[in-house]
FIMAR-176999 format. One record per residue (C-alpha): residue in three letters; x, y, z. Coordinates in pm, 1 decimal, always signed. Each point is the difference from the previous one (the first is absolute). Layout:
<marlums>
<marlum><aa>ALA</aa><X>X</X><Y>Y</Y><Z>Z</Z></marlum>
...
</marlums>
This chain:
<marlums>
<marlum><aa>MET</aa><X>+526.4</X><Y>+1561.9</Y><Z>-878.4</Z></marlum>
<marlum><aa>ALA</aa><X>+365.8</X><Y>-51.7</Y><Z>+99.4</Z></marlum>
<marlum><aa>ARG</aa><X>-6.8</X><Y>-350.9</Y><Z>-148.3</Z></marlum>
<marlum><aa>LYS</aa><X>-139.2</X><Y>+129.3</Y><Z>-329.9</Z></marlum>
<marlum><aa>SER</aa><X>+263.8</X><Y>+274.2</Y><Z>-16.5</Z></marlum>
<marlum><aa>GLY</aa><X>+270.4</X><Y>-261.8</Y><Z>+46.6</Z></marlum>
<marlum><aa>LEU</aa><X>-147.1</X><Y>-221.7</Y><Z>-270.4</Z></marlum>
<marlum><aa>ASP</aa><X>-16.9</X><Y>+291.6</Y><Z>-243.3</Z></marlum>
<marlum><aa>ILE</aa><X>+375.1</X><Y>+56.9</Y><Z>+19.1</Z></marlum>
<marlum><aa>ALA</aa><X>+114.2</X><Y>-362.0</Y><Z>+46.2</Z></marlum>
<marlum><aa>ILE</aa><X>+208.2</X><Y>-134.4</Y><Z>-289.7</Z></marlum>
<marlum><aa>SER</aa><X>+66.2</X><Y>-354.0</Y><Z>+126.5</Z></marlum>
<marlum><aa>ASP</aa><X>-186.3</X><Y>-313.8</Y><Z>-105.3</Z></marlum>
<marlum><aa>PHE</aa><X>-115.0</X><Y>-77.4</Y><Z>+355.1</Z></marlum>
<marlum><aa>VAL</aa><X>-151.2</X><Y>+193.8</Y><Z>+289.1</Z></marlum>
<marlum><aa>PHE</aa><X>+18.5</X><Y>-57.6</Y><Z>+376.3</Z></marlum>
<marlum><aa>HIS</aa><X>-185.4</X><Y>+216.6</Y><Z>+253.3</Z></marlum>
<marlum><aa>LEU</aa><X>+148.3</X><Y>+75.6</Y><Z>+343.1</Z></marlum>
<marlum><aa>ASP</aa><X>-182.0</X><Y>+222.5</Y><Z>+249.4</Z></marlum>
<marlum><aa>SER</aa><X>+202.4</X><Y>+261.6</Y><Z>+185.8</Z></marlum>
<marlum><aa>ASP</aa><X>-43.1</X><Y>-151.9</Y><Z>+347.3</Z></marlum>
<marlum><aa>ASP</aa><X>+67.0</X><Y>-360.7</Y><Z>-110.7</Z></marlum>
<marlum><aa>TRP</aa><X>+321.6</X><Y>-180.2</Y><Z>-94.8</Z></marlum>
<marlum><aa>ILE</aa><X>+108.7</X><Y>-302.2</Y><Z>-201.9</Z></marlum>
<marlum><aa>GLU</aa><X>+261.1</X><Y>-268.8</Y><Z>+52.5</Z></marlum>
<marlum><aa>ALA</aa><X>+335.9</X><Y>+50.0</Y><Z>-172.5</Z></marlum>
<marlum><aa>ASP</aa><X>-60.1</X><Y>-279.5</Y><Z>-254.5</Z></marlum>
<marlum><aa>ALA</aa><X>-370.9</X><Y>+69.7</Y><Z>-58.6</Z></marlum>
<marlum><aa>LEU</aa><X>+21.0</X><Y>+144.6</Y><Z>-350.3</Z></marlum>
<marlum><aa>ASP</aa><X>+259.6</X><Y>-254.7</Y><Z>-109.2</Z></marlum>
<marlum><aa>LEU</aa><X>-224.6</X><Y>-291.0</Y><Z>+105.1</Z></marlum>
<marlum><aa>LEU</aa><X>-306.1</X><Y>+144.8</Y><Z>-171.0</Z></marlum>
<marlum><aa>TYR</aa><X>+187.0</X><Y>+80.2</Y><Z>-321.0</Z></marlum>
<marlum><aa>LYS</aa><X>+158.3</X><Y>-348.2</Y><Z>-20.0</Z></marlum>
<marlum><aa>LYS</aa><X>-343.7</X><Y>-157.8</Y><Z>+39.9</Z></marlum>
<marlum><aa>GLN</aa><X>-137.5</X><Y>+221.0</Y><Z>-275.9</Z></marlum>
<marlum><aa>LYS</aa><X>+278.2</X><Y>-99.6</Y><Z>-236.2</Z></marlum>
<marlum><aa>GLU</aa><X>-53.4</X><Y>-369.4</Y><Z>+77.4</Z></marlum>
<marlum><aa>THR</aa><X>-376.7</X><Y>+11.4</Y><Z>-61.1</Z></marlum>
<marlum><aa>ASP</aa><X>-59.9</X><Y>+305.4</Y><Z>-224.3</Z></marlum>
<marlum><aa>ALA</aa><X>-267.9</X><Y>+110.5</Y><Z>+250.3</Z></marlum>
<marlum><aa>GLU</aa><X>-190.5</X><Y>+325.5</Y><Z>-16.6</Z></marlum>
<marlum><aa>VAL</aa><X>-10.6</X><Y>+28.3</Y><Z>+380.5</Z></marlum>
<marlum><aa>VAL</aa><X>+231.2</X><Y>-156.2</Y><Z>+260.6</Z></marlum>
<marlum><aa>ILE</aa><X>-102.0</X><Y>+7.3</Y><Z>+365.9</Z></marlum>
<marlum><aa>GLY</aa><X>+195.6</X><Y>-64.7</Y><Z>+319.8</Z></marlum>
<marlum><aa>ASN</aa><X>-105.6</X><Y>-47.3</Y><Z>+361.3</Z></marlum>
<marlum><aa>PHE</aa><X>+8.2</X><Y>+287.9</Y><Z>+247.2</Z></marlum>
<marlum><aa>ARG</aa><X>+22.4</X><Y>+76.4</Y><Z>+369.2</Z></marlum>
<marlum><aa>GLU</aa><X>-250.7</X><Y>+233.4</Y><Z>+162.4</Z></marlum>
<marlum><aa>ILE</aa><X>+151.0</X><Y>+216.5</Y><Z>+273.4</Z></marlum>
<marlum><aa>CYS</aa><X>-277.3</X><Y>+63.2</Y><Z>+254.6</Z></marlum>
<marlum><aa>SER</aa><X>-0.7</X><Y>+194.5</Y><Z>+325.3</Z></marlum>
<marlum><aa>TRP</aa><X>-5.3</X><Y>-329.9</Y><Z>+191.8</Z></marlum>
<marlum><aa>GLY</aa><X>+239.9</X><Y>-211.4</Y><Z>-206.2</Z></marlum>
<marlum><aa>ILE</aa><X>+73.4</X><Y>-141.8</Y><Z>-345.5</Z></marlum>
<marlum><aa>LYS</aa><X>-230.7</X><Y>-210.0</Y><Z>-218.0</Z></marlum>
<marlum><aa>ASN</aa><X>+141.2</X><Y>-215.9</Y><Z>-277.6</Z></marlum>
<marlum><aa>ARG</aa><X>-230.4</X><Y>+19.5</Y><Z>-302.8</Z></marlum>
<marlum><aa>SER</aa><X>+34.8</X><Y>-274.8</Y><Z>-261.1</Z></marlum>
<marlum><aa>PHE</aa><X>-191.1</X><Y>-18.0</Y><Z>-326.0</Z></marlum>
<marlum><aa>VAL</aa><X>-192.7</X><Y>-302.2</Y><Z>-118.1</Z></marlum>
<marlum><aa>PRO</aa><X>+104.9</X><Y>-36.9</Y><Z>-367.7</Z></marlum>
<marlum><aa>ILE</aa><X>-269.4</X><Y>+26.7</Y><Z>-262.6</Z></marlum>
<marlum><aa>LYS</aa><X>-134.5</X><Y>-337.5</Y><Z>-113.9</Z></marlum>
<marlum><aa>ASN</aa><X>-7.2</X><Y>-129.5</Y><Z>-355.4</Z></marlum>
<marlum><aa>GLY</aa><X>-298.8</X><Y>+152.6</Y><Z>-174.9</Z></marlum>
<marlum><aa>GLU</aa><X>-87.5</X><Y>+233.2</Y><Z>+289.1</Z></marlum>
<marlum><aa>ASN</aa><X>-123.7</X><Y>+344.0</Y><Z>-96.5</Z></marlum>
<marlum><aa>PRO</aa><X>+264.9</X><Y>+263.1</Y><Z>+91.1</Z></marlum>
<marlum><aa>ILE</aa><X>-264.1</X><Y>+252.0</Y><Z>+112.8</Z></marlum>
<marlum><aa>GLU</aa><X>-158.8</X><Y>-256.1</Y><Z>+231.5</Z></marlum>
<marlum><aa>TRP</aa><X>+341.5</X><Y>-93.5</Y><Z>+140.6</Z></marlum>
<marlum><aa>LEU</aa><X>+89.3</X><Y>+365.5</Y><Z>+55.1</Z></marlum>
<marlum><aa>LEU</aa><X>-322.4</X><Y>+71.6</Y><Z>+188.5</Z></marlum>
<marlum><aa>LEU</aa><X>+42.5</X><Y>-304.9</Y><Z>+223.1</Z></marlum>
<marlum><aa>CYS</aa><X>+365.7</X><Y>+59.4</Y><Z>+87.8</Z></marlum>
<marlum><aa>GLU</aa><X>+111.7</X><Y>+206.9</Y><Z>+297.8</Z></marlum>
<marlum><aa>HIS</aa><X>+208.3</X><Y>+246.4</Y><Z>-196.1</Z></marlum>
<marlum><aa>LYS</aa><X>-170.6</X><Y>+189.6</Y><Z>-283.2</Z></marlum>
<marlum><aa>PHE</aa><X>+236.2</X><Y>+297.1</Y><Z>-12.2</Z></marlum>
<marlum><aa>LEU</aa><X>+261.0</X><Y>+88.9</Y><Z>-261.2</Z></marlum>
<marlum><aa>TRP</aa><X>+303.3</X><Y>-8.0</Y><Z>+227.6</Z></marlum>
<marlum><aa>GLY</aa><X>+205.2</X><Y>-317.7</Y><Z>+30.2</Z></marlum>
<marlum><aa>LYS</aa><X>-60.2</X><Y>-119.3</Y><Z>-357.0</Z></marlum>
<marlum><aa>LEU</aa><X>+211.6</X><Y>+17.1</Y><Z>-313.0</Z></marlum>
<marlum><aa>TYR</aa><X>-213.0</X><Y>+101.7</Y><Z>-300.6</Z></marlum>
<marlum><aa>ARG</aa><X>+80.8</X><Y>+1.6</Y><Z>-367.2</Z></marlum>
<marlum><aa>LYS</aa><X>-46.5</X><Y>+365.2</Y><Z>-86.7</Z></marlum>
<marlum><aa>THR</aa><X>-205.1</X><Y>-65.1</Y><Z>-314.4</Z></marlum>
<marlum><aa>ILE</aa><X>-296.6</X><Y>-134.5</Y><Z>+198.3</Z></marlum>
<marlum><aa>TYR</aa><X>-48.6</X><Y>+355.8</Y><Z>+125.5</Z></marlum>
<marlum><aa>ASN</aa><X>-101.5</X><Y>+110.3</Y><Z>-348.2</Z></marlum>
<marlum><aa>ASN</aa><X>-354.3</X><Y>+142.8</Y><Z>-10.2</Z></marlum>
<marlum><aa>TYR</aa><X>-72.8</X><Y>-6.0</Y><Z>+370.6</Z></marlum>
<marlum><aa>ASN</aa><X>-178.1</X><Y>+269.8</Y><Z>+197.3</Z></marlum>
<marlum><aa>VAL</aa><X>+104.6</X><Y>+138.5</Y><Z>+336.5</Z></marlum>
<marlum><aa>PRO</aa><X>-309.0</X><Y>+92.2</Y><Z>+203.5</Z></marlum>
<marlum><aa>ASP</aa><X>-30.6</X><Y>+339.8</Y><Z>+158.2</Z></marlum>
<marlum><aa>SER</aa><X>-84.1</X><Y>-144.8</Y><Z>+341.2</Z></marlum>
<marlum><aa>GLY</aa><X>+344.3</X><Y>+96.7</Y><Z>+128.5</Z></marlum>
<marlum><aa>ILE</aa><X>+41.9</X><Y>-306.0</Y><Z>+221.2</Z></marlum>
<marlum><aa>PHE</aa><X>-41.6</X><Y>-373.8</Y><Z>-46.5</Z></marlum>
<marlum><aa>GLU</aa><X>+36.9</X><Y>+49.1</Y><Z>-372.6</Z></marlum>
<marlum><aa>ASP</aa><X>+236.9</X><Y>-300.8</Y><Z>+3.1</Z></marlum>
<marlum><aa>ILE</aa><X>-293.5</X><Y>-239.5</Y><Z>+28.5</Z></marlum>
<marlum><aa>ILE</aa><X>-174.4</X><Y>+155.6</Y><Z>-298.5</Z></marlum>
<marlum><aa>VAL</aa><X>+316.5</X><Y>+9.2</Y><Z>-213.0</Z></marlum>
<marlum><aa>ASN</aa><X>+87.6</X><Y>-362.0</Y><Z>+82.1</Z></marlum>
<marlum><aa>ALA</aa><X>-350.8</X><Y>-110.3</Y><Z>-97.2</Z></marlum>
<marlum><aa>GLN</aa><X>+62.0</X><Y>+154.3</Y><Z>-341.4</Z></marlum>
<marlum><aa>LEU</aa><X>+345.6</X><Y>-156.7</Y><Z>-35.2</Z></marlum>
<marlum><aa>PHE</aa><X>-98.1</X><Y>-350.5</Y><Z>+109.8</Z></marlum>
<marlum><aa>SER</aa><X>-301.8</X><Y>-0.8</Y><Z>-230.2</Z></marlum>
<marlum><aa>LYS</aa><X>+250.4</X><Y>-3.7</Y><Z>-290.7</Z></marlum>
<marlum><aa>LEU</aa><X>+184.4</X><Y>-310.4</Y><Z>+121.8</Z></marlum>
<marlum><aa>ASN</aa><X>-28.4</X><Y>-376.5</Y><Z>-20.1</Z></marlum>
<marlum><aa>TYR</aa><X>+77.9</X><Y>-213.0</Y><Z>+304.6</Z></marlum>
<marlum><aa>ASN</aa><X>+336.1</X><Y>-115.1</Y><Z>-142.1</Z></marlum>
<marlum><aa>GLN</aa><X>+121.8</X><Y>+359.2</Y><Z>-40.5</Z></marlum>
<marlum><aa>ILE</aa><X>+14.3</X><Y>+45.9</Y><Z>+379.7</Z></marlum>
<marlum><aa>GLN</aa><X>+298.4</X><Y>-158.0</Y><Z>+177.1</Z></marlum>
<marlum><aa>PHE</aa><X>+117.7</X><Y>-13.7</Y><Z>+360.5</Z></marlum>
<marlum><aa>VAL</aa><X>+321.3</X><Y>+6.7</Y><Z>+199.9</Z></marlum>
<marlum><aa>ASN</aa><X>-44.6</X><Y>-184.8</Y><Z>+328.8</Z></marlum>
<marlum><aa>THR</aa><X>+228.3</X><Y>+238.7</Y><Z>+186.9</Z></marlum>
<marlum><aa>PHE</aa><X>-66.3</X><Y>+298.5</Y><Z>+224.9</Z></marlum>
<marlum><aa>ILE</aa><X>+111.8</X><Y>+297.2</Y><Z>-206.0</Z></marlum>
<marlum><aa>TYR</aa><X>-206.4</X><Y>+295.0</Y><Z>+127.4</Z></marlum>
<marlum><aa>ASN</aa><X>-58.1</X><Y>+158.8</Y><Z>+342.3</Z></marlum>
<marlum><aa>TYR</aa><X>-332.9</X><Y>+180.9</Y><Z>+28.9</Z></marlum>
<marlum><aa>ASN</aa><X>-20.5</X><Y>+250.1</Y><Z>+285.5</Z></marlum>
<marlum><aa>SER</aa><X>-362.2</X><Y>+8.8</Y><Z>+118.9</Z></marlum>
<marlum><aa>GLN</aa><X>+61.2</X><Y>+176.4</Y><Z>+330.2</Z></marlum>
<marlum><aa>ILE</aa><X>-226.5</X><Y>+298.7</Y><Z>+55.7</Z></marlum>
<marlum><aa>SER</aa><X>+298.8</X><Y>+227.2</Y><Z>+53.5</Z></marlum>
<marlum><aa>SER</aa><X>+150.6</X><Y>-95.4</Y><Z>-335.7</Z></marlum>
<marlum><aa>SER</aa><X>-254.3</X><Y>+166.4</Y><Z>-224.3</Z></marlum>
<marlum><aa>SER</aa><X>-240.5</X><Y>+288.7</Y><Z>+34.0</Z></marlum>
<marlum><aa>LEU</aa><X>-236.2</X><Y>-190.4</Y><Z>-231.3</Z></marlum>
<marlum><aa>ILE</aa><X>-4.5</X><Y>-308.8</Y><Z>+221.9</Z></marlum>
<marlum><aa>LYS</aa><X>-48.8</X><Y>+220.4</Y><Z>+304.8</Z></marlum>
<marlum><aa>GLN</aa><X>-291.4</X><Y>+178.3</Y><Z>-165.9</Z></marlum>
<marlum><aa>LEU</aa><X>-170.2</X><Y>-323.8</Y><Z>-104.0</Z></marlum>
<marlum><aa>ARG</aa><X>+32.7</X><Y>-155.8</Y><Z>+342.6</Z></marlum>
<marlum><aa>THR</aa><X>-75.4</X><Y>+297.9</Y><Z>+219.9</Z></marlum>
<marlum><aa>LYS</aa><X>-226.5</X><Y>+237.0</Y><Z>-191.3</Z></marlum>
<marlum><aa>LYS</aa><X>-368.2</X><Y>-39.8</Y><Z>+85.8</Z></marlum>
<marlum><aa>TYR</aa><X>-243.7</X><Y>-66.4</Y><Z>-284.0</Z></marlum>
<marlum><aa>ASN</aa><X>-375.7</X><Y>+34.5</Y><Z>+26.3</Z></marlum>
<marlum><aa>SER</aa><X>-62.9</X><Y>-278.8</Y><Z>-249.5</Z></marlum>
<marlum><aa>TYR</aa><X>+202.7</X><Y>-278.9</Y><Z>-154.2</Z></marlum>
<marlum><aa>THR</aa><X>-79.3</X><Y>+140.7</Y><Z>-346.6</Z></marlum>
<marlum><aa>GLU</aa><X>+209.6</X><Y>+307.2</Y><Z>+91.1</Z></marlum>
<marlum><aa>HIS</aa><X>+310.9</X><Y>-206.9</Y><Z>+64.1</Z></marlum>
<marlum><aa>PRO</aa><X>+271.2</X><Y>+24.5</Y><Z>-270.9</Z></marlum>
<marlum><aa>THR</aa><X>+50.8</X><Y>-377.2</Y><Z>-10.6</Z></marlum>
<marlum><aa>VAL</aa><X>-368.1</X><Y>-59.1</Y><Z>-65.4</Z></marlum>
<marlum><aa>ILE</aa><X>-5.0</X><Y>+270.6</Y><Z>-267.9</Z></marlum>
<marlum><aa>ALA</aa><X>+297.4</X><Y>-167.0</Y><Z>-171.3</Z></marlum>
<marlum><aa>TYR</aa><X>-171.9</X><Y>-338.7</Y><Z>-0.5</Z></marlum>
<marlum><aa>LEU</aa><X>-312.5</X><Y>+147.9</Y><Z>-151.9</Z></marlum>
<marlum><aa>LYS</aa><X>+219.6</X><Y>+135.5</Y><Z>-280.5</Z></marlum>
<marlum><aa>VAL</aa><X>+152.2</X><Y>-347.4</Y><Z>-45.0</Z></marlum>
<marlum><aa>TYR</aa><X>-345.9</X><Y>-149.0</Y><Z>-45.0</Z></marlum>
<marlum><aa>GLU</aa><X>-92.1</X><Y>+274.9</Y><Z>-245.3</Z></marlum>
<marlum><aa>TYR</aa><X>+310.5</X><Y>-87.0</Y><Z>-202.1</Z></marlum>
<marlum><aa>LEU</aa><X>-75.8</X><Y>-375.3</Y><Z>+5.0</Z></marlum>
<marlum><aa>LYS</aa><X>-349.4</X><Y>+63.1</Y><Z>-135.2</Z></marlum>
<marlum><aa>ASN</aa><X>+113.0</X><Y>+243.1</Y><Z>-270.2</Z></marlum>
<marlum><aa>ALA</aa><X>+280.6</X><Y>-231.6</Y><Z>-110.6</Z></marlum>
<marlum><aa>ALA</aa><X>-238.9</X><Y>-297.8</Y><Z>-17.6</Z></marlum>
<marlum><aa>CYS</aa><X>+222.1</X><Y>-186.2</Y><Z>+249.8</Z></marlum>
<marlum><aa>GLU</aa><X>-283.8</X><Y>-91.4</Y><Z>+232.2</Z></marlum>
<marlum><aa>ASN</aa><X>-118.5</X><Y>-357.9</Y><Z>+54.1</Z></marlum>
<marlum><aa>ASP</aa><X>-127.8</X><Y>-189.9</Y><Z>+305.6</Z></marlum>
<marlum><aa>ASN</aa><X>+346.6</X><Y>-99.3</Y><Z>+124.0</Z></marlum>
<marlum><aa>ILE</aa><X>+148.0</X><Y>+345.5</Y><Z>-49.1</Z></marlum>
<marlum><aa>TYR</aa><X>-303.0</X><Y>+166.0</Y><Z>+158.7</Z></marlum>
<marlum><aa>SER</aa><X>+26.0</X><Y>-223.7</Y><Z>+306.7</Z></marlum>
<marlum><aa>ALA</aa><X>+375.9</X><Y>+64.1</Y><Z>+18.7</Z></marlum>
<marlum><aa>TYR</aa><X>-72.8</X><Y>+372.4</Y><Z>-20.0</Z></marlum>
<marlum><aa>ILE</aa><X>-254.2</X><Y>-25.3</Y><Z>+283.8</Z></marlum>
<marlum><aa>TYR</aa><X>+246.9</X><Y>-197.0</Y><Z>+210.5</Z></marlum>
<marlum><aa>SER</aa><X>+272.0</X><Y>+258.1</Y><Z>-66.5</Z></marlum>
<marlum><aa>PHE</aa><X>-234.0</X><Y>+287.3</Y><Z>+77.5</Z></marlum>
<marlum><aa>LEU</aa><X>-109.8</X><Y>-151.3</Y><Z>+330.9</Z></marlum>
<marlum><aa>ASP</aa><X>+348.9</X><Y>-109.3</Y><Z>+101.9</Z></marlum>
<marlum><aa>ASP</aa><X>+180.0</X><Y>+321.8</Y><Z>-96.0</Z></marlum>
<marlum><aa>ALA</aa><X>-263.1</X><Y>+270.5</Y><Z>+22.6</Z></marlum>
<marlum><aa>GLY</aa><X>-334.9</X><Y>-94.0</Y><Z>+149.7</Z></marlum>
<marlum><aa>VAL</aa><X>+67.2</X><Y>-188.6</Y><Z>+323.2</Z></marlum>
<marlum><aa>PRO</aa><X>+348.0</X><Y>+116.2</Y><Z>+115.4</Z></marlum>
<marlum><aa>TYR</aa><X>-88.0</X><Y>+364.7</Y><Z>+38.6</Z></marlum>
<marlum><aa>TYR</aa><X>-312.8</X><Y>-78.5</Y><Z>+196.4</Z></marlum>
<marlum><aa>LEU</aa><X>+215.3</X><Y>-216.7</Y><Z>+226.0</Z></marlum>
<marlum><aa>ARG</aa><X>+251.0</X><Y>+279.9</Y><Z>+49.6</Z></marlum>
<marlum><aa>GLY</aa><X>-281.9</X><Y>+217.5</Y><Z>+124.3</Z></marlum>
<marlum><aa>ASN</aa><X>+74.1</X><Y>+305.1</Y><Z>-213.3</Z></marlum>
<marlum><aa>ILE</aa><X>-327.8</X><Y>-31.8</Y><Z>-190.5</Z></marlum>
<marlum><aa>ARG</aa><X>-329.9</X><Y>+59.9</Y><Z>+173.4</Z></marlum>
<marlum><aa>ILE</aa><X>-210.6</X><Y>-314.7</Y><Z>-0.9</Z></marlum>
<marlum><aa>HIS</aa><X>-327.6</X><Y>+45.5</Y><Z>-183.7</Z></marlum>
<marlum><aa>LYS</aa><X>-242.8</X><Y>-288.0</Y><Z>+26.4</Z></marlum>
<marlum><aa>ASN</aa><X>-134.6</X><Y>+39.9</Y><Z>-352.6</Z></marlum>
<marlum><aa>GLU</aa><X>+349.4</X><Y>+1.1</Y><Z>-151.9</Z></marlum>
<marlum><aa>LEU</aa><X>+101.2</X><Y>-313.3</Y><Z>+189.9</Z></marlum>
<marlum><aa>TYR</aa><X>-315.5</X><Y>-179.4</Y><Z>-106.4</Z></marlum>
<marlum><aa>TYR</aa><X>+68.8</X><Y>+105.6</Y><Z>-359.7</Z></marlum>
<marlum><aa>LEU</aa><X>+357.6</X><Y>-132.4</Y><Z>+14.7</Z></marlum>
<marlum><aa>TYR</aa><X>-122.1</X><Y>-328.7</Y><Z>+144.9</Z></marlum>
<marlum><aa>ALA</aa><X>-288.5</X><Y>-56.3</Y><Z>-241.3</Z></marlum>
<marlum><aa>ASN</aa><X>+161.4</X><Y>+126.6</Y><Z>-321.0</Z></marlum>
<marlum><aa>PHE</aa><X>+363.2</X><Y>-94.8</Y><Z>+51.9</Z></marlum>
<marlum><aa>TYR</aa><X>+68.1</X><Y>-251.3</Y><Z>+275.2</Z></marlum>
<marlum><aa>LYS</aa><X>-282.9</X><Y>-242.0</Y><Z>-81.4</Z></marlum>
<marlum><aa>LYS</aa><X>+77.7</X><Y>+7.8</Y><Z>-373.0</Z></marlum>
<marlum><aa>CYS</aa><X>+372.7</X><Y>-69.8</Y><Z>+31.6</Z></marlum>
<marlum><aa>PHE</aa><X>+104.6</X><Y>-364.5</Y><Z>-38.2</Z></marlum>
<marlum><aa>HIS</aa><X>+363.3</X><Y>+100.7</Y><Z>+71.2</Z></marlum>
<marlum><aa>VAL</aa><X>-93.5</X><Y>+133.3</Y><Z>+344.5</Z></marlum>
<marlum><aa>HIS</aa><X>+151.9</X><Y>-306.0</Y><Z>+172.2</Z></marlum>
<marlum><aa>LEU</aa><X>+343.3</X><Y>+140.7</Y><Z>-92.4</Z></marlum>
<marlum><aa>MET</aa><X>-47.4</X><Y>+295.7</Y><Z>+234.7</Z></marlum>
<marlum><aa>GLY</aa><X>+149.9</X><Y>+3.7</Y><Z>+348.6</Z></marlum>
<marlum><aa>GLY</aa><X>-217.8</X><Y>-147.6</Y><Z>+272.8</Z></marlum>
<marlum><aa>HIS</aa><X>-59.9</X><Y>+329.5</Y><Z>+180.4</Z></marlum>
<marlum><aa>ARG</aa><X>-126.0</X><Y>+156.0</Y><Z>-323.5</Z></marlum>
<marlum><aa>ARG</aa><X>-229.4</X><Y>-293.7</Y><Z>-75.6</Z></marlum>
<marlum><aa>ILE</aa><X>-152.9</X><Y>+46.4</Y><Z>+344.9</Z></marlum>
<marlum><aa>PHE</aa><X>-52.4</X><Y>+373.5</Y><Z>-23.3</Z></marlum>
<marlum><aa>LEU</aa><X>-262.3</X><Y>+54.0</Y><Z>-270.0</Z></marlum>
<marlum><aa>PRO</aa><X>-229.2</X><Y>-293.7</Y><Z>+89.0</Z></marlum>
<marlum><aa>LEU</aa><X>+21.4</X><Y>+105.5</Y><Z>+364.3</Z></marlum>
<marlum><aa>CYS</aa><X>-93.8</X><Y>+359.1</Y><Z>-84.7</Z></marlum>
<marlum><aa>ASN</aa><X>-279.0</X><Y>-126.1</Y><Z>-222.7</Z></marlum>
<marlum><aa>PHE</aa><X>-138.7</X><Y>-185.5</Y><Z>+298.8</Z></marlum>
<marlum><aa>SER</aa><X>+48.9</X><Y>+286.1</Y><Z>+246.6</Z></marlum>
<marlum><aa>ILE</aa><X>+182.3</X><Y>+329.2</Y><Z>-40.8</Z></marlum>
<marlum><aa>VAL</aa><X>+53.5</X><Y>+8.3</Y><Z>+377.7</Z></marlum>
<marlum><aa>PHE</aa><X>+195.6</X><Y>-324.7</Y><Z>-18.5</Z></marlum>
<marlum><aa>GLY</aa><X>+193.2</X><Y>+148.1</Y><Z>-289.2</Z></marlum>
<marlum><aa>ARG</aa><X>+100.4</X><Y>+302.2</Y><Z>+208.5</Z></marlum>
<marlum><aa>VAL</aa><X>+109.4</X><Y>-225.0</Y><Z>+286.7</Z></marlum>
<marlum><aa>TYR</aa><X>+203.7</X><Y>-207.9</Y><Z>-242.5</Z></marlum>
<marlum><aa>ILE</aa><X>+171.8</X><Y>+311.0</Y><Z>-137.0</Z></marlum>
<marlum><aa>PHE</aa><X>+84.4</X><Y>+113.5</Y><Z>+352.7</Z></marlum>
<marlum><aa>ILE</aa><X>+153.7</X><Y>-339.0</Y><Z>+87.6</Z></marlum>
<marlum><aa>TYR</aa><X>+185.6</X><Y>-23.4</Y><Z>-330.1</Z></marlum>
<marlum><aa>SER</aa><X>+140.7</X><Y>+355.4</Y><Z>+29.9</Z></marlum>
<marlum><aa>THR</aa><X>+111.8</X><Y>-67.4</Y><Z>+358.0</Z></marlum>
<marlum><aa>VAL</aa><X>+183.4</X><Y>-315.7</Y><Z>-105.6</Z></marlum>
<marlum><aa>LEU</aa><X>+175.9</X><Y>+189.9</Y><Z>-280.2</Z></marlum>
<marlum><aa>LYS</aa><X>+113.2</X><Y>+273.1</Y><Z>+240.2</Z></marlum>
<marlum><aa>MET</aa><X>+127.9</X><Y>-254.0</Y><Z>+252.9</Z></marlum>
<marlum><aa>ARG</aa><X>+186.9</X><Y>-187.2</Y><Z>-273.3</Z></marlum>
<marlum><aa>THR</aa><X>+161.7</X><Y>+322.5</Y><Z>-119.2</Z></marlum>
<marlum><aa>LEU</aa><X>+116.7</X><Y>+85.3</Y><Z>+352.3</Z></marlum>
<marlum><aa>PHE</aa><X>+129.3</X><Y>-353.7</Y><Z>+57.4</Z></marlum>
<marlum><aa>TYR</aa><X>+205.8</X><Y>-14.3</Y><Z>-320.2</Z></marlum>
<marlum><aa>ARG</aa><X>+117.5</X><Y>+360.3</Y><Z>-12.1</Z></marlum>
<marlum><aa>ASP</aa><X>+328.6</X><Y>-73.5</Y><Z>+176.7</Z></marlum>
<marlum><aa>ARG</aa><X>+67.8</X><Y>-294.7</Y><Z>-231.1</Z></marlum>
<marlum><aa>MET</aa><X>+5.8</X><Y>+204.9</Y><Z>-320.6</Z></marlum>
<marlum><aa>ILE</aa><X>+313.3</X><Y>-34.0</Y><Z>-206.9</Z></marlum>
</marlums>
């Protein structure tokens, strides 16, 4: 609700969101604003760096293509959150903030991007934002990555994605491409990663459901990382193999974290 409170009192023509544990480059807002003035865009987006416990990842956006649906592009891109983008304030008219408490960014952005055409979204090919994803940086991140859930449907990320789909249906935004992009986004952001982290108990029926009703129906699934493309089919074949895979994957992550810890900037 902090974002909504800020929007309610904002008097400027443009809005930029910055989370409390992140930071931006000194010229970030200047670059975004100049691009907006050049193109009269509704949204201007810059690249970002993700600060992890084991190092830094450079995250670059693939610009939206001519004629591409903004909702489909949003669901397929790595970064669906509000931070790191310059928005024209008027596109926030008549939007609803969900009462989920967390991951509302995804739901709000789905509403905002559904109002746009592809040529109203512009990009600055410069790293402007630094996103701190270390567990110690945020109690929310720590909760999501360490709290144990009895079912994936209890996880806040999954709940948020279900609300996104509810919005897409109610707003008549759904078509085959958008639905497949939604499935891809759900699997890549919510379904598979939290099983791989091991903080959700593996239930055979749930994994079979994810595989049959999501993975097999998604023609964007090739965009997922290799380890995620392996996981669900492997679990569908044998849940024992899936557990072994999770153990190996988690061990590799821990070793990588220990190896890179001393190299953090």
